C-alpha positions in Angstrom: 124.9 59.2 24.5 125.4 62.1 22.1 128.0 61.8 19.3 129.2 64.6 17.1 129.1 63.3 13.5 129.7 66.5 11.4 131.1 69.8 12.3 130.5 73.1 10.4 131.5 76.6 11.3 128.6 77.5 13.6 127.1 74.2 14.7 127.4 70.5 14.6 125.0 67.7 13.8 124.8 65.1 16.4 123.1 61.8 16.8 120.9 61.2 19.7 119.6 57.7 20.3 116.0 57.7 21.3 115.9 53.9 21.5 118.3 51.1 20.9 116.9 50.5 17.4 117.4 54.0 15.8 119.0 57.3 16.3 117.9 60.7 15.0 119.9 63.8 14.0 119.7 67.0 16.0 121.4 70.3 15.6 123.4 71.8 18.4 124.4 75.4 18.2 127.7 75.8 20.1 127.2 79.6 20.4 123.8 79.5 22.2 123.5 75.9 23.4 120.2 75.5 21.6 119.3 72.1 20.2 117.0 71.8 17.2 115.3 68.7 16.0 115.1 67.2 12.5 112.2 69.5 11.5 114.0 72.7 12.4 115.2 75.2 9.8 117.9 77.4 11.4 119.5 80.7 10.5 122.9 81.5 11.9 125.2 84.5 11.2 128.2 83.5 9.2 126.6 80.2 8.1 124.5 79.4 5.1 121.2 77.8 6.0 121.4 74.2 6.9 118.6 71.8 7.6 118.2 68.3 9.0 116.1 65.8 7.4 116.0 62.0 6.8 119.1 62.2 4.7 121.0 64.2 7.4 122.5 67.6 7.4 122.1 69.4 4.1 122.5 72.9 2.7 119.0 74.1 1.9 119.9 77.0 -0.4 119.7 79.9 2.1 119.8 83.3 0.4 122.2 86.0 1.5 120.6 89.0 3.2 122.4 92.3 3.1 122.2 94.5 6.2 123.8 97.9 7.0 127.0 96.1 8.1 127.4 95.0 4.5 127.8 98.6 3.4 131.3 100.0 4.0 132.5 103.2 2.4 129.4 103.1 0.1 130.3 99.7 -1.3 128.8 96.3 -0.6 131.1 93.9 1.2 130.8 90.3 2.3 133.7 90.6 4.7 131.4 90.9 7.8 128.9 88.7 9.7 126.5 87.7 6.9 123.0 86.4 7.5 120.7 84.2 5.4 117.0 83.6 4.9 115.2 80.6 3.6 114.6 80.2 -0.1 110.9 80.1 0.7 110.9 83.5 2.4 113.0 84.9 -0.5 110.6 83.6 -3.1 107.5 84.9 -1.4 108.8 88.4 -0.9 109.6 90.2 -4.2 110.2 93.5 -2.4 113.3 92.2 -0.7 114.9 90.8 -3.9 117.9 92.8 -5.2 119.9 92.7 -8.4 122.9 94.4 -10.0 122.2 98.1 -10.6 119.9 98.5 -7.6 121.0 100.9 -4.8 120.6 99.9 -1.2 119.8 102.7 1.2 119.8 102.3 5.0 116.5 103.8 6.3 116.6 102.7 9.9 119.2 102.7 12.7 122.4 104.4 13.6 123.8 104.2 10.1 120.8 105.9 8.5 121.7 107.3 5.1 124.4 104.8 4.2 124.1 103.5 0.6 125.7 101.3 -1.9 125.3 100.4 -5.6 124.9 96.7 -6.1 127.5 95.4 -8.6 129.0 92.0 -9.3 126.2 90.1 -7.7 126.3 86.5 -8.9 123.6 84.9 -6.8 120.2 85.6 -5.4 120.3 88.1 -2.5 117.9 90.1 -0.4 117.8 92.9 2.2 116.8 93.1 5.8 114.1 95.5 7.1 116.6 98.3 7.8 117.3 98.8 4.1 115.2 99.9 1.2 116.0 98.9 -2.4 116.1 101.7 -5.0 115.5 100.6 -8.5 116.9 103.2 -10.8 116.9 103.7 -14.6 119.6 101.8 -16.5 122.7 103.9 -17.1 121.9 106.2 -14.2 122.9 103.8 -11.4 126.4 105.2 -10.8 125.1 108.8 -10.9 122.3 108.2 -8.4 124.7 106.2 -6.2 127.0 109.2 -6.1 124.1 111.7 -5.5 123.1 109.8 -2.4 126.5 110.4 -0.7 126.6 114.2 -1.4 126.5 116.7 1.4 123.1 118.1 0.2 121.4 114.7 0.4 123.0 113.8 3.8 121.8 117.1 5.2 118.2 116.3 4.0 118.4 112.9 5.6 119.5 114.4 8.9 116.7 116.9 8.8 113.9 114.3 8.3 114.9 111.4 10.4 112.4 110.4 13.0 113.1 109.1 16.5 115.9 109.3 18.9 117.0 105.8 20.0 116.4 104.3 16.6 116.5 107.0 13.8 114.2 106.2 10.9 113.4 107.7 7.6 110.2 106.8 5.8 110.3 105.6 2.2 108.0 108.6 1.3 110.7 111.0 2.7 113.3 109.1 0.7 111.3 109.7 -2.5 111.0 113.4 -1.7 114.8 114.0 -1.5 115.8 116.7 -4.0 119.0 117.0 -5.9 120.5 118.8 -8.9 120.9 116.8 -12.1 122.8 117.7 -15.3 
């Protein structure tokens, strides 16, 4: 017998009796039908990272990961399907950590060239592999963010993208973009 004991937006924790003397928690994803045991760490869109352990279902401190869908009209939004990574992955990968004043630039995919200035961030966050983080000098963040959406830059991006099915721009090419500054 399987009994649902706790429902959260993307999945439910259920008890599954392996013997008459004890039961264990398993995680059932209603979207895919996958079942994960108590040692599993699971990432779902639109859900923070939850994990099952001896104490039951608990939030493990998943870290928000920005993707191109989080960039709308050159601004970051959380009004989309958000994804999360484990705290451990975040801590071991300094290159994906972002903070206020950074600029996120989409370097891979159909939305190549989209960018957004990070502002108002109040928690740890990271990027997915389609995005590169641009660390710019203090007090030049807004200027650089505006430069990246100019016709001149977008024309350069279109000229250097690689590939047909999945357009890509290398980080070296991004560093070589030229613009006029006052």
